[in-house]
C-alpha positions as CSV (number, residue, x, y, z in Angstrom):
1,M,-0.2,0.4,0.1
2,Q,1.2,3.5,-0.8
3,T,0.9,6.8,1.3
4,H,0.6,9.9,-0.4
5,R,0.3,13.7,1.5
6,V,-2.8,15.3,0.1
7,V,-3.1,14.1,-3.0
8,A,-5.6,16.1,-5.1
9,A,-8.1,14.9,-7.6
10,T,-8.5,15.0,-11.2
11,D,-12.0,15.7,-13.0
12,S,-14.7,13.1,-12.4
13,Y,-12.9,9.8,-13.4
14,S,-15.2,6.9,-12.6
15,F,-14.4,3.2,-12.9
16,G,-17.6,1.2,-11.2
17,R,-18.9,-0.6,-14.0
18,A,-16.2,0.7,-16.2
19,I,-14.6,-3.1,-14.9
20,T,-15.8,-6.4,-16.2
21,R,-18.5,-7.9,-14.5
22,R,-16.0,-10.7,-13.5
23,G,-13.9,-8.1,-12.0
24,L,-16.9,-7.0,-10.1
25,I,-17.5,-10.1,-8.6
26,R,-13.0,-10.3,-7.7
27,C,-12.8,-7.0,-6.2
28,V,-14.5,-5.1,-3.6
29,L,-16.5,-2.8,-6.2
30,G,-19.6,-4.1,-6.4
31,P,-21.7,-3.2,-9.8
32,G,-21.4,0.4,-8.9
33,V,-22.7,3.4,-11.4
34,V,-20.7,5.3,-13.4
35,A,-21.1,9.0,-14.0
36,L,-21.7,10.1,-17.4
37,A,-19.7,13.7,-16.8
38,A,-16.1,12.2,-18.0
39,A,-14.1,15.1,-17.4
40,C,-15.3,17.4,-14.5
41,S,-17.6,17.4,-11.7
42,A,-20.1,20.2,-10.2
43,P,-23.6,20.1,-8.8
44,V,-26.2,19.9,-11.1
45,A,-29.0,22.4,-11.5
46,A,-31.5,22.1,-9.3
47,P,-35.1,23.5,-7.4
48,A,-34.6,26.7,-5.2
49,P,-32.0,26.6,-2.5
50,T,-33.7,25.1,0.3
51,Q,-35.9,22.6,-1.8
52,Q,-35.3,19.2,-1.1
53,Q,-34.5,17.6,-4.7
54,P,-36.9,15.2,-5.9
55,T,-36.9,11.6,-6.8
56,M,-36.7,10.7,-10.5
57,A,-40.3,9.4,-11.0
58,V,-38.6,6.1,-12.7
59,A,-36.5,5.5,-9.6
60,T,-38.1,2.8,-7.4
61,S,-35.4,2.2,-4.9
62,A,-37.0,0.7,-0.9
63,S,-35.4,2.0,1.9
64,V,-34.8,-0.2,5.0
65,A,-35.3,-0.1,8.8
66,T,-33.6,-2.4,11.2
67,S,-35.1,-5.6,11.5
68,P,-35.4,-7.4,15.2
69,T,-34.1,-10.8,12.9
70,A,-31.4,-9.4,10.9
71,T,-28.4,-7.6,10.5
72,P,-28.8,-3.9,9.8
73,T,-29.4,-3.5,5.9
74,A,-29.1,-0.6,3.9
75,S,-31.7,1.8,3.9
76,S,-33.1,4.0,0.9
77,S,-36.2,6.0,-0.1
78,A,-39.4,6.0,2.3
79,G,-37.8,4.9,5.7
80,G,-34.2,6.1,5.0
81,S,-35.5,9.4,4.0
82,K,-35.9,10.5,7.6
83,V,-31.9,10.6,8.1
84,L,-31.1,12.1,4.6
85,P,-29.5,15.3,4.3
86,M,-31.9,18.2,2.9
87,F,-30.7,18.8,-0.6
88,I,-29.4,22.7,-1.4
89,A,-28.7,23.2,-4.6
90,S,-25.1,24.8,-5.2
91,Q,-25.5,28.6,-6.5
92,A,-21.4,28.6,-7.3
93,V,-21.6,28.5,-11.0
94,K,-24.8,28.4,-12.7
95,P,-24.4,25.8,-15.7
96,D,-25.3,27.2,-19.2
97,L,-27.2,24.2,-19.9
98,P,-29.4,23.4,-16.9
99,P,-30.7,20.0,-17.0
100,P,-34.2,19.7,-18.4
101,L,-35.2,16.6,-16.5
102,P,-34.3,14.8,-13.5
103,G,-31.1,12.8,-14.0
104,V,-29.7,14.4,-17.0
105,D,-26.4,15.8,-16.5
106,A,-25.6,20.0,-16.4
107,G,-23.6,21.0,-18.9
108,Y,-20.8,23.7,-19.1
109,L,-19.7,25.3,-22.6
110,S,-16.4,26.9,-20.7
111,Y,-14.7,27.2,-17.4
112,P,-15.4,30.0,-15.5
113,R,-12.8,32.9,-16.4
114,T,-13.4,34.3,-12.5
115,P,-13.8,31.3,-10.2
116,P,-15.8,32.1,-6.9
117,M,-14.7,30.7,-3.6
118,S,-16.8,27.9,-2.0
119,V,-15.0,27.8,1.2
120,T,-13.8,30.5,2.8
121,D,-11.8,28.9,6.3
122,A,-9.2,26.3,6.1
123,P,-11.4,23.5,7.3
124,G,-8.7,21.5,8.9
125,R,-7.0,22.6,12.2
126,G,-3.4,21.3,11.8
127,G,-2.9,17.7,12.6
128,V,-3.2,14.8,10.5
129,V,-6.1,13.3,8.5
130,S,-5.9,9.9,6.8
131,M,-8.3,8.4,3.9
132,L,-8.3,5.4,2.2
133,T,-9.2,4.4,-0.8
134,F,-7.8,2.9,-4.4
135,Q,-5.4,3.5,-6.4
136,Y,-6.1,3.1,-10.2
137,T,-3.4,5.4,-11.8
138,P,0.2,5.9,-11.3
139,P,1.0,7.8,-8.3
140,V,1.6,11.3,-8.3
141,A,4.6,13.4,-7.4
142,A,6.1,13.3,-3.7
143,L,4.8,16.1,-1.6
144,D,8.3,18.0,-1.5
145,Q,8.7,18.0,-5.2
146,N,4.8,18.8,-5.6
147,A,3.7,22.5,-5.6
148,A,-0.1,21.6,-6.2
149,L,-0.1,19.2,-3.2
150,Q,1.8,21.8,-0.9
151,E,-1.0,24.3,-1.8
152,L,-3.7,22.2,-1.4
153,N,-2.4,21.5,2.1
154,K,-1.9,24.6,2.8
155,R,-5.5,25.8,1.7
156,L,-7.0,22.2,4.0
157,G,-5.0,23.3,6.9
158,A,-4.2,20.0,7.7
159,E,-1.6,17.3,6.6
160,V,-3.8,14.8,4.8
161,H,-2.7,11.4,4.1
162,L,-4.3,9.4,1.2
163,E,-3.3,5.7,1.5
164,L,-3.7,3.9,-1.4
165,A,-4.0,0.3,-2.1
166,P,-4.1,-1.0,-5.4
167,I,-7.5,-2.3,-6.8
168,A,-6.8,-6.0,-7.3
169,D,-5.3,-6.1,-3.2
170,Y,-8.2,-3.6,-2.0
171,P,-10.8,-6.2,-0.7
172,Q,-8.1,-8.0,1.8
173,R,-6.8,-4.7,2.4
174,L,-10.2,-3.9,3.4
175,Q,-10.5,-6.7,5.7
176,T,-7.2,-6.8,7.4
177,L,-8.2,-3.3,8.3
178,M,-11.8,-4.3,10.0
179,A,-10.2,-6.9,11.9
180,G,-8.0,-4.6,13.4
181,N,-7.9,-1.6,15.6
182,D,-6.2,1.2,13.6
183,L,-8.7,2.9,11.2
184,P,-7.5,5.5,9.2
185,D,-10.3,8.6,9.2
186,T,-12.5,8.0,6.7
187,I,-12.9,4.6,4.6
188,Y,-14.1,3.6,0.9
189,F,-16.5,1.2,0.2
190,S,-18.4,0.3,-2.7
191,A,-21.8,0.1,-3.7
192,P,-23.9,-2.2,-3.7
193,S,-21.4,-3.8,-1.0
194,T,-19.6,-6.9,-1.4
195,T,-17.5,-6.5,1.8
196,P,-18.7,-9.1,4.2
197,G,-19.6,-8.1,7.9
198,L,-20.0,-4.4,6.5
199,A,-23.3,-3.6,8.1
200,Q,-22.2,-5.0,11.7
201,F,-18.5,-2.8,11.5
202,L,-20.1,0.4,10.6
203,K,-22.3,-0.1,13.4
204,T,-19.5,-0.7,16.0
205,R,-16.6,0.9,14.5
206,C,-17.9,3.9,12.2
207,A,-19.1,7.4,13.2
208,D,-22.8,7.6,13.2
209,L,-23.3,10.8,10.6
210,T,-27.0,10.8,11.2
211,P,-26.7,14.2,13.8
212,F,-24.3,15.9,11.7
213,L,-25.7,15.5,8.3
214,S,-29.4,14.6,8.5
215,G,-32.1,17.1,7.6
216,D,-31.1,20.6,7.7
217,A,-28.1,19.9,9.8
218,I,-26.0,19.6,6.5
219,K,-26.4,23.3,6.1
220,D,-23.0,23.5,7.9
221,Y,-21.4,21.5,4.8
222,P,-22.5,23.4,1.5
223,N,-20.9,21.4,-0.9
224,L,-21.7,18.1,0.5
225,A,-25.6,19.6,0.4
226,A,-25.4,20.2,-3.4
227,F,-25.3,16.2,-3.7
228,P,-28.5,14.9,-4.9
229,T,-30.7,13.1,-2.3
230,D,-30.7,9.5,-3.9
231,A,-26.6,9.6,-3.9
232,W,-26.9,9.4,0.1
233,K,-29.1,6.4,0.2
234,V,-26.3,4.4,-0.2
235,G,-24.8,5.2,2.7
236,V,-28.0,4.5,5.4
237,Y,-27.8,1.3,7.2
238,G,-29.9,0.2,10.1
239,G,-31.4,3.3,9.9
240,N,-28.8,5.7,10.3
241,L,-26.6,7.3,8.1
242,Y,-22.7,6.1,7.9
243,G,-21.3,7.4,4.7
244,V,-20.5,10.5,2.5
245,P,-21.4,9.5,-1.1
246,I,-19.4,9.1,-4.1
247,V,-21.6,10.7,-6.4
248,Y,-22.3,9.5,-10.0
249,S,-24.9,10.2,-13.1
250,T,-27.9,8.4,-13.1
251,L,-26.0,7.0,-16.2
252,Y,-23.7,4.8,-15.5
253,R,-23.3,2.9,-18.9
254,V,-24.0,4.1,-22.2
255,F,-24.2,2.4,-26.0
256,W,-21.9,4.6,-27.8
257,A,-22.1,4.6,-31.5
258,H,-20.0,6.0,-34.7
259,Q,-22.6,8.3,-36.3
260,E,-20.2,8.7,-39.5
261,L,-19.7,5.1,-39.7
262,L,-23.6,4.9,-40.0
263,D,-23.9,7.4,-42.1
264,Q,-21.2,5.9,-44.3
265,A,-22.9,2.9,-44.5
266,G,-26.5,4.2,-45.4
267,V,-27.9,3.5,-42.2
268,G,-29.8,5.3,-39.2
269,M,-29.6,4.5,-35.5
270,P,-31.7,1.0,-34.8
271,R,-35.5,1.2,-34.3
272,D,-35.9,-2.5,-33.2
273,T,-33.8,-5.2,-32.8
274,D,-34.1,-6.8,-36.2
275,D,-33.1,-3.7,-37.8
276,F,-30.2,-3.9,-35.0
277,K,-28.8,-7.1,-36.6
278,R,-29.3,-5.9,-39.9
279,I,-26.9,-2.6,-39.3
280,L,-24.4,-4.5,-37.5
281,Q,-24.3,-6.9,-40.6
282,Q,-24.0,-3.8,-43.0
283,V,-21.4,-2.4,-41.0
284,T,-19.4,-5.7,-40.5
285,N,-16.6,-6.1,-42.7
286,P,-14.1,-8.2,-40.9
287,Q,-11.5,-7.9,-44.4
288,A,-11.4,-4.0,-43.9
289,G,-10.9,-4.5,-39.7
290,Q,-14.0,-3.5,-38.9
291,W,-16.8,-5.0,-36.8
292,G,-20.6,-3.8,-35.8
293,I,-20.2,-4.2,-32.0
294,G,-17.7,-4.0,-29.4
295,V,-18.0,-4.7,-25.8
296,D,-16.2,-5.6,-22.7
297,P,-14.3,-9.3,-22.7
298,D,-16.9,-9.7,-20.2
299,V,-19.2,-12.7,-19.9
300,G,-21.7,-12.9,-21.9
301,L,-20.7,-10.4,-24.4
302,G,-22.9,-7.8,-22.5
303,V,-26.2,-9.8,-21.7
304,T,-24.9,-10.0,-17.8
305,T,-23.9,-6.5,-17.7
306,W,-27.6,-5.3,-19.0
307,L,-27.3,-4.5,-22.6
308,E,-28.9,-7.0,-24.5
309,G,-31.5,-7.7,-21.7
310,M,-32.8,-3.8,-21.8
311,W,-34.1,-4.3,-25.6
312,F,-36.2,-7.2,-24.5
313,G,-37.6,-5.7,-21.3
314,A,-35.8,-7.4,-18.7
315,P,-35.5,-6.0,-15.2
316,N,-32.7,-4.0,-14.5
317,N,-30.6,-6.5,-12.1
318,W,-33.8,-7.2,-10.0
319,S,-37.7,-6.3,-10.3
320,L,-40.9,-6.4,-8.1
321,D,-43.6,-8.7,-9.5
322,V,-47.5,-7.9,-8.9
323,G,-47.2,-9.5,-5.7
324,G,-44.3,-7.5,-4.3
325,K,-41.9,-10.5,-4.9
326,L,-38.5,-10.0,-6.0
327,V,-37.5,-11.1,-9.3
328,K,-34.3,-11.7,-10.7
329,D,-33.3,-10.5,-14.4
330,R,-32.3,-13.8,-15.4
331,E,-35.4,-15.7,-14.4
332,T,-37.4,-13.8,-16.8
333,D,-38.2,-14.7,-20.7
334,A,-37.2,-11.3,-21.6
335,Y,-33.2,-12.2,-20.2
336,R,-33.6,-15.9,-21.8
337,A,-34.6,-14.3,-25.1
338,A,-31.7,-11.9,-24.8
339,V,-29.3,-14.5,-24.0
340,G,-30.6,-16.5,-27.5
341,Y,-30.8,-13.0,-29.1
342,T,-26.8,-12.4,-28.1
343,R,-26.2,-15.8,-29.0
344,D,-27.6,-15.2,-32.6
345,L,-25.3,-12.2,-32.7
346,Y,-22.0,-13.5,-31.9
347,A,-22.8,-16.3,-34.7
348,A,-23.6,-13.6,-37.3
349,G,-19.6,-12.8,-36.6
350,V,-20.8,-9.0,-36.0
351,F,-19.0,-8.6,-32.5
352,H,-14.9,-7.4,-32.5
353,P,-12.8,-10.6,-32.0
354,N,-11.3,-8.8,-29.0
355,D,-14.8,-8.8,-26.9
356,V,-13.9,-12.5,-26.4
357,T,-9.7,-12.3,-25.4
358,G,-8.9,-8.8,-25.3
359,N,-9.3,-6.1,-22.2
360,N,-11.5,-3.3,-21.6
361,A,-8.5,-0.9,-22.7
362,Q,-8.1,-2.8,-26.0
363,G,-11.8,-2.4,-26.5
364,K,-11.7,1.4,-26.2
365,T,-8.7,1.5,-28.6
366,D,-10.6,-0.4,-30.9
367,F,-13.9,1.9,-30.7
368,A,-11.7,5.1,-31.1
369,G,-10.0,3.7,-34.2
370,R,-13.5,2.9,-35.6
371,K,-12.8,-0.5,-35.6
372,V,-16.5,-0.9,-34.3
373,A,-19.7,1.1,-35.1
374,F,-21.0,0.6,-31.5
375,R,-19.7,0.1,-28.0
376,W,-21.3,-0.6,-24.4
377,D,-18.8,1.3,-22.0
378,G,-18.7,3.5,-19.1
379,A,-20.5,6.7,-19.8
380,A,-17.0,8.4,-18.0
381,S,-15.5,7.7,-21.2
382,A,-17.5,10.4,-22.7
383,V,-14.7,12.9,-23.4
384,Q,-11.9,10.3,-23.9
385,F,-14.1,8.9,-26.9
386,W,-15.4,12.8,-28.1
387,D,-11.9,13.8,-28.0
388,Q,-10.4,10.8,-29.9
389,S,-13.4,11.2,-32.6
390,A,-12.7,14.7,-33.0
391,A,-9.1,14.4,-34.0
392,A,-9.8,11.3,-36.1
393,D,-9.0,12.0,-39.8
394,P,-11.9,12.7,-41.0
395,P,-13.3,13.6,-37.7
396,G,-15.9,11.4,-36.3
397,K,-19.4,12.1,-34.7
398,L,-19.9,10.7,-31.5
399,R,-23.4,9.6,-30.3
400,I,-25.0,7.8,-27.7
401,T,-27.7,5.7,-29.1
402,P,-31.2,6.1,-28.2
403,P,-33.4,3.2,-26.6
404,F,-34.9,1.0,-29.0
405,S,-36.2,-2.5,-27.9
406,A,-37.3,-6.2,-29.6
407,P,-40.3,-6.2,-31.5
408,G,-43.3,-5.5,-29.0
409,A,-41.1,-4.8,-26.0
410,R,-41.0,-1.6,-24.3
411,A,-37.6,0.4,-24.6
412,T,-36.1,0.7,-21.3
413,F,-32.7,1.8,-20.0
414,P,-30.9,0.6,-17.1
415,L,-30.2,3.6,-14.3
416,G,-28.0,3.4,-11.7
417,L,-28.4,4.6,-8.1
418,S,-26.4,8.0,-8.2
419,S,-23.5,6.4,-6.3
420,G,-20.7,4.5,-6.6
421,G,-20.1,4.2,-2.8
422,F,-19.1,6.1,0.1
423,S,-16.8,6.8,2.3
424,A,-17.1,6.1,6.1
425,L,-15.8,7.9,9.0
426,K,-13.9,5.9,12.3
427,Q,-15.5,6.6,15.4
428,A,-14.2,9.9,17.0
429,S,-15.1,13.0,18.9
430,P,-17.8,15.3,17.3
431,D,-15.0,17.9,17.0
432,R,-12.7,15.7,15.0
433,V,-16.0,14.3,13.2
434,R,-16.9,17.9,12.2
435,E,-13.3,18.4,11.0
436,V,-13.1,15.7,8.5
437,L,-16.2,16.6,7.5
438,R,-15.1,20.1,6.6
439,I,-12.3,18.7,4.5
440,M,-14.8,16.7,2.5
441,N,-16.9,19.4,1.7
442,F,-13.6,21.0,0.5
443,L,-12.8,18.3,-1.5
444,A,-16.1,18.1,-3.0
445,A,-16.6,21.9,-4.0
446,P,-18.5,22.4,-7.1
447,F,-17.2,22.3,-11.1
448,G,-15.9,26.1,-11.4
449,T,-14.9,27.0,-7.9
450,Q,-11.6,28.1,-7.0
451,E,-10.8,24.5,-4.9
452,H,-12.2,23.0,-7.8
453,L,-9.5,24.3,-10.3
454,L,-6.9,23.6,-7.5
455,I,-7.9,20.0,-6.9
456,N,-8.1,19.2,-10.6
457,Y,-5.9,21.2,-12.2
458,G,-3.5,22.5,-9.7
459,L,-1.6,26.2,-10.1
460,P,-1.8,28.2,-12.8
461,D,1.2,29.1,-15.4
462,V,2.8,25.5,-13.5
463,D,0.3,22.9,-13.5
464,H,-2.2,24.3,-16.1
465,T,-2.5,27.1,-18.9
466,L,-5.6,28.8,-20.1
467,D,-6.6,28.4,-23.6
468,A,-8.3,30.7,-25.6
469,N,-11.5,30.4,-24.2
470,G,-10.4,30.5,-20.4
471,N,-10.5,26.8,-20.1
472,P,-7.6,25.1,-17.8
473,I,-4.9,22.8,-19.9
474,L,-2.8,20.6,-17.6
475,T,1.0,21.1,-18.3
476,D,3.4,17.9,-18.2
477,K,3.9,19.2,-14.6
478,G,0.4,19.1,-14.1
479,N,-0.1,15.7,-15.2
480,A,2.5,14.1,-13.0
481,E,1.4,16.4,-9.6
482,I,-2.4,16.0,-10.1
483,T,-4.3,12.3,-9.6
484,P,-7.7,11.2,-9.7
485,S,-7.7,9.2,-6.6
486,W,-9.6,11.8,-4.4
487,S,-12.6,11.1,-6.6
488,F,-13.3,8.0,-4.3
489,V,-12.7,9.9,-1.4
490,V,-15.2,12.4,-2.4
491,R,-16.3,14.1,-5.5
492,P,-19.3,16.7,-6.7
493,T,-21.9,16.0,-8.8
494,P,-20.5,15.2,-12.1
495,V,-21.3,17.8,-15.1
496,L,-20.5,17.2,-18.7
497,F,-17.6,19.6,-19.6
498,D,-14.9,19.4,-22.5
499,P,-12.4,21.9,-22.0
500,K,-11.6,21.3,-25.9
501,S,-15.3,21.4,-27.4
502,A,-18.2,23.3,-26.3
503,D,-20.3,21.1,-28.8
504,F,-19.4,18.0,-26.3
505,A,-21.9,19.2,-23.5
506,R,-24.4,20.2,-26.2
507,V,-24.6,16.8,-28.2
508,L,-24.4,14.5,-25.2
509,Q,-26.9,16.2,-23.0
510,A,-29.5,16.2,-26.0
511,D,-28.4,12.3,-26.0
512,Q,-29.3,11.4,-22.8
513,V,-32.6,13.0,-22.7
514,P,-34.3,9.9,-24.3
515,N,-32.3,7.3,-22.3
516,I,-33.3,8.9,-18.9
517,Q,-36.8,8.8,-20.1
518,A,-36.3,5.3,-20.9
519,G,-35.2,4.8,-17.4
520,L,-35.5,1.8,-15.3
521,A,-34.8,1.7,-12.1
522,D,-33.3,-1.5,-9.8
523,P,-35.2,-1.5,-6.6
524,T,-32.4,-3.1,-4.6
525,L,-30.1,-0.7,-5.5
526,G,-28.9,0.9,-1.6
527,L,-29.8,-2.6,-0.1
528,Y,-27.4,-5.1,1.6
529,S,-27.3,-8.6,1.9
530,E,-25.0,-10.2,4.1
531,T,-25.2,-13.8,1.4
532,L,-24.6,-11.8,-1.1
533,S,-21.3,-10.4,0.2
534,L,-20.1,-13.5,1.8
535,K,-21.3,-15.9,-0.8
536,G,-22.5,-14.0,-3.7
537,A,-19.1,-14.8,-5.9
538,T,-19.5,-18.5,-5.3
539,A,-23.1,-18.5,-6.5
540,E,-22.5,-16.4,-9.3
541,Q,-19.5,-17.0,-11.1
542,P,-20.7,-21.1,-12.3
543,F,-23.8,-19.1,-13.6
544,L,-21.7,-16.1,-15.4
545,D,-19.2,-18.8,-17.1
546,G,-22.4,-21.0,-18.2
547,V,-23.8,-17.7,-20.0
548,T,-20.4,-17.2,-21.5
549,D,-20.4,-20.8,-23.1
550,V,-24.0,-20.6,-24.1
551,V,-23.5,-17.1,-25.6
552,L,-20.8,-18.1,-27.5
553,G,-22.3,-21.9,-28.9
554,R,-20.3,-24.3,-26.7
555,R,-23.2,-25.1,-25.0
556,P,-26.9,-25.6,-26.2
557,L,-29.5,-22.5,-25.0
558,T,-31.6,-25.5,-23.6
559,D,-28.7,-25.4,-21.1
560,F,-29.4,-22.1,-19.7
561,D,-32.9,-22.8,-17.2
562,Q,-30.6,-25.0,-15.6
563,L,-27.8,-22.4,-14.8
564,V,-30.6,-20.4,-13.2
565,S,-31.6,-23.3,-11.0
566,D,-28.5,-23.9,-10.1
567,W,-28.0,-20.0,-9.1
568,R,-31.0,-20.1,-7.2
569,N,-29.6,-23.4,-5.0
570,A,-26.0,-22.0,-4.7
571,G,-27.4,-18.5,-3.0
572,G,-29.4,-17.2,-4.9
573,D,-32.7,-17.6,-3.2
574,Q,-31.1,-17.0,-0.2
575,I,-30.2,-13.4,-1.3
576,R,-33.7,-12.8,-2.5
577,S,-35.0,-13.4,0.9
578,E,-32.6,-11.2,2.6
579,L,-33.5,-8.1,0.2
580,Q,-36.9,-9.2,0.4
581,Q,-37.0,-8.7,4.2
582,S,-35.2,-5.2,3.7
583,L,-37.7,-4.3,1.2
584,A,-40.6,-5.3,3.5
585,A,-39.0,-3.6,6.8
586,S,-38.7,-0.2,4.6
587,T,-42.6,-0.2,5.0
588,T,-43.4,-0.8,8.4
């Protein structure tokens, strides 16, 4: 494990669902949602300053209170709303493109030329504050060689140690830490949690943040108050608030498209799954090194990460039937049809060969090189894909594919929880808890503020320069001094912003709208199942391996029903029971 002193976060990098489903099972990151704003973060425009932000109508997360017969479970919505902080929209920097409806990200065409200040006093008291999260980028320059970190240290008024553990080692690091006595001041946990014993650990070892943040108590931390209400639900366990959320966009993945490749082929965006197959076959030309579709080398070629399932009306992970019983997506006829359709597409040769043997980085390279026309990938790749497309010769036209469906099905789109996890604080005196929360409030400074500029771009004329439009552009020194690791301690609400292109926010915000309108929520997001944490991987892996074999034609489609039955017997039904109990507790 590495420790860095006061490491600054770059723009709102998102990891969550950008890794493969297999990786999600094997590491601490649950299937967390991914922010659509790939480059920078800021509060989304919202109602009046003291008005609670409305929950999206399509969201159906349920809340959970403590059950007398079960381990404390995560809360959301009804019961959890009693401990959720009030939403107070930030007035720091008004967006150029306010969201046209809840769930769509605010857009900015340029960075403010005169950034306002969101924190007037140094939040720290001169001591050391330690924060644990994972490392997924190279380390930055050491403090004694890092002017940006030195200035951040000064502004924070504390010596902040960012304790970084590699992603692959993070689950073991958490287990070792939770079993010991020496805890850092903050600890990152993914959502949904795959950490065994988390609910009990929070209750016995972590600070109950309810009296500090719930309701209008959040007013002491204005930047945290600008977080969307739904994001806080992930940190509610047993009826109390234990975490500050890692805010994400409601859209965690999107279906990217090269509009220019479709134009060249004389086809438009797909109208339904039959039309989509024809389009894929039309743009696929292996001799020219071009295929129709690209996904991560994931199990099921996307079907287990909700790509094909949404076209057939399958649930977003779980759904509630008319009797209120939880139904897993794989238990539905729609999901089975999606598996069969994916198998048919693979047999038709429209998937890029790297989708079976490559990796996420290779898949992004294939899409950037226009070797595939469509790609199912994290929305956090937006700026990367946009800039690569604009720099291509001839320039490309990056778009987000609007929802479509199988004939007779309803077009849907899987939404996330607005959070990719949370940072818990260790138990401490009230004054210490307030100090750490003040530091987190600083680090959550909205897009366009002085604090955000320092955290994400460092010092002027050292770490960044301004382009003709006043947008900060990192220098080589800035790239060596700034790291995104802070974004998994705390981050502001994501926005759409690309310093190289004003069209980025305009185009992609418009493309978000139909996907949000078709949004389908997972009613179990924000809930906790101990069996899922302890046995989820054991129950899940045989199913995922089996689905892969079915999709790739190694096993017949008729084997699918047995795979589902085996999953239920290996722990799926017990997971359902615990989530069902949580849902029931939310209504009592």
